N, C-alpha and C positions, 0 to 999 in steps of 0.2 A: 714191763711198766715200773716203775718207781711206786712203794706202798709205803705208807706210815701205819705201824704195827701198834699195838698196844703189846711192851712188855710188862710182865707181870707187875701189877700195882700193891708188891710187898711194904710199900711205905706208908699204908694208909695211917697216919698217927702224928698226933702233934707234938709238938716239940718248943722249947722256952716259956714254960706255962700259958699254953694255947695260944702264943701270938703267930706259928709258923704251923705249918700242914702238909705235908707233904701226901699227896691224892695219890699219885701216881708216878711212872715212867714209860714215857714212850720209846722206842727204840724205831729209827727212821730206817729205813729198805733204802737205798741210795744205790745207783750200778756201779759207783767208784767210790774210793775211800776218801773221809774228808776230816781234816785236821785243822785245830787250832780256829774251831767254830763261833761265831757272834751272831744276835740278832741283827738284823735292820730296826732303826728305829721304830717302826712301826709294828716289829715283830710278825709279818707277814715271809718274811724269807732269811734266810741265812745265807752268811759270810763265811768261804772256808777257805784252803788253800791246801799243798799236801804237806809230808810227814816234816819236811823240809826247808817250807816256808816258802816254794816256789809256785810261784801265782795265784791268780786270784780266781774263784768263782763264785757263782749264786746257785742257793738252790733253793726252788721257791714250795714252800709248805703246801700250799694250793693245789699250785697244779703240777708238784712233784715233779720240776723239772729242772736242768741243771743247764746253766750260760755260763761261758768259760768268757773271761776279760781278756785274761794277759797271761802271759809263762815266765813274767819278767824274775831274777834271783833275791829273792827277801820280800816278794809285795807282802806275801802276806803276813812279816811281821809288826804287831802295834801300828795297823791302820788306825783311820776313825773315821767316820763320817761327819760331814761339815752340819752344823745345825738345822739347815734345813732337811736331811737326810737324803741329799739330791745327788750328792757326791761323797766318795770316796778318795783318802787325800792316804796315800802309801807312799815308802820308797823302793826304788830301782837299784840295786848294787851290779855294778861289776869291775871285776880287775884289770886291770893295765899295769901293764910290764910287774905283773905282781904285787901290785898295792889296789888296794881297794878303793873306788869311788862311788858314791852315794848321789842317787840324784832322787829330786821329789818331785810327785806327781799329781796332778787328780783327773779322776774318772765324772764325768758325765752320766748319772742315770740315766736321765730321762733325753739327751741324744748322742748317748755315746761316745764324745768326743773325751780325746786325753788331752790335758794342759799341762807341760813341761813347766815348773815354778822354779826349782834348781836345778843343776848339771853337773854332773860328775864331781862333788863336794867330798873333801879329805873327812872330814869330821860333821857330821849332820847327825842331829838331833831328831827325834819322835819330833811332829808335829803336835802340838796345842792346842784346843778349840779355845779360842776368842767370841765374845759377843758379835755381832751386826755382821757376822760372814768375815771373821778375819780370823787367820792361823796364827801362832807363836813357834820359833822352833830357833834353833843355835846353827850358826857357821862359821867354824874353827873358832869356838867360844863365845862369836861374836851375835847378839841376838838379834831376830828380823822380826816383822813382821807386816803380810801379805793379806790380800783379798784373794778370798778362794775363787772367786767365779775368774777374775781378768786377771788374775796372778801377779796383779799390781803392786809394787813396796810401796809402803804408806810408813807417814813420822807420827799418825794419830799417835793420841795418848795412851799405856794402858795401863793407868795409875790407879785407874780402880779395879783394876784385876790381877788378883794374887795368880801366879803362874809356878807350877812346881814341876823341873820334867831334871834327867839325868844327864851326867854331861862327863863321861870319864867314871864311869861307877861311883859318882858323888852325887849328894840328893841340893839342886838347886833352888831356893826360891828370890823368886823377881814380883819383888814389890816396888816400885818406881826405881830400884835399883839391885843387882844382883846379889845375892849374898850365899853363902854355901853354910849349909847345917851339915854336923855330924853328929850324932848323939851318941856314938859310940866311937870317936876319935876315928882316926884313920883308917882302913878297909873300906869292903868291897860293896856297894848296895846296892841293890835292884830290886825290879818289880815295886816303882815309886810308884805310886798315886796321890794326887789329893784328893780329897770330900768333897761331894755334893755343893755342900754349903762352903766350904774352901777354908775353911781352918783347921782341919787334920790332916796328917801326911800318912797315908799304909805304905810301907818298905819290907825288903826282908834285909836284913844282914847277916850274908854270909857266912854260915860257921857257928851263930848262934841262936836266930830265929826270924820271926816276921812279928813287928811292931805296929802299933799309930802312936803317932806323934805332934805334938803342935806345932805351929809354923816356925817356933824359937828351937826344938829339938827335945822337946822336954817330954819324954815318955808317959802316955796317958795309957795306953791297953798293953800288954803282953800277950801276945796270940801263942805263940812258939814254933812247933815245926810244920810249916803250914807256905807251900811253893803256889806258886802264878795267885798270890788272890788279890779277888776284886773284888771294889764296893758295889752294895746294891746301891739302886737308883735313889731312894731316901736317904743312903749314907748309916742307916741301922744297923747292916748287916754285914758280913763278910765273906763269902766264897772262896773257898782255895781246895788243892789237892793235897793229903799227902800216901807218898810217890814212895816207894823200894824199891830198890834196883840191887843186883848181885854184882856189880860194877862194872856190865854189859848192857844188861837189858832189864828192864823193868820187871817183877817182879810180883809186887802188886800196888793198887791205889786207889782211892775214896775220896768223892768230893764232900766237905764238911760246910758246915754254916756257923759262923759263930756270930753271937748274941751280943754287941757292944754297950748295951743297958747290963745285962745281966754278965757278961763275962763267960758262957757259957759256949760250950762247942757239942756241936752233934753232928754225926755221920751218917747221911743224908741219902748216902746209897747200899751201903756196907752190903758187899754183893763179891762174896769171893771167887767169883768163875770172872767176874769181870771189871776190868783195868782200866778204871775211867779217869780221865786227863781234864786238864785245863779247861774248868767252869766261866761259864760267862754270864750275867744276869740280862732276860730281857730288862723293858723302858718302863715297866709297869711292876718289876717287881713278881709277878706270878710262876715266871719258868726260869729256870737253870739251864742251858744249852751244855753239851760236855762231849768229847770221843775219844772213845776207849784205845787202845795203842794199835790196834788191828784196823783205823779208820770206822769205825762204825761209830752213828751218833745218839744220842739218847737225850731226850726233852725229858726234865725233872717238874713236875706240873707243882705248886706250891700255892700255900690260902694265908695271906697277911693277913691280920684281924688288927 
């Protein structure tokens, strides 16, 4: 039987001038390895995949049960929930004649139905959530908007929504028209994400570090070495990992939180014997979930004042 055990509450202290308190860490004991874990919008379940992003699975925190959705290649990479929390949008990769093709699918959590939105595209971006049950993505650099439930393409205006996404390792801002921004010139940009209030961009520039900029590319915050960064739901904090390797394996890693108001960062795990990776926030900012290199999962409980 799967159990949720209390991992030593070694972090019961306040940080950021009493703004955030880490009250404890829970370790999930599951029957299989769980990687790249994220909360459902309700916070009652976890979505996870394998170490190499193959397949999508659900872990029920209450019932402590695992449900397997699929075993598609790369389905676990950069998937999203729709605004209702009832559907999961993900990509499925296939190799045909040694060339990679991506399909875009949605999975309905209520009835278990799978809907194919795009089939075997050579250059398919990660879908971005819009209002009114729609998603935005690009196919071979051409913007597209579709309704999640029906899969119908729509010409509805998105001029009131600012979208930020990655295309060929570049930052693209779509605000009535497509625009590429390059805060540090040409190079490799990754982990790009727009802020919850849609006026800032979080990104990592390979070989230089992680930053927050405005929609024109002007740097607002320099975070430094911070991998797999994620916005908190209120846009005030960023969680990330500081991982180090020997060229072959990760040798140590901790989860950090950065306060954009004070420009302070704090190690919120600080566990020399555990290698925590890939943090993700709950929708209410009360928890961060991460996994270690062995596929064990930890829930970091927070109090934000």
